[in-house]
C-alpha positions, 0 to 999 in steps of 0.5 A: 070881804068877809074872809079878809074881815074874819082873818082880821077879827082873829088877830091876823095882820092886816097883810094876812087879811088882805091876801085871804080876802083877795084868794077868796075872791079869786076862787070866786069869780069862776064859780059866779060866772057859772052861776050867772051865765053857764049856758054862755061861758059854754058857746062862744060865737064864732066870726063869719066871713062876709058873703060878697055877691057880684064881686062888689062889698055891698053885694 
């Protein structure tokens, strides 16, 4: 939002301000994701197959 406001204050049109704000937000999302949860992004849980004992679903 800050990039869009600065673009508008510099005298660019509304469309250019919106585009620059969206570009800045799109570039910032992956960086913020790494800052918030860096280990969660690296490790993804793997689904396990359910083990069945005795041929019954309930085990």
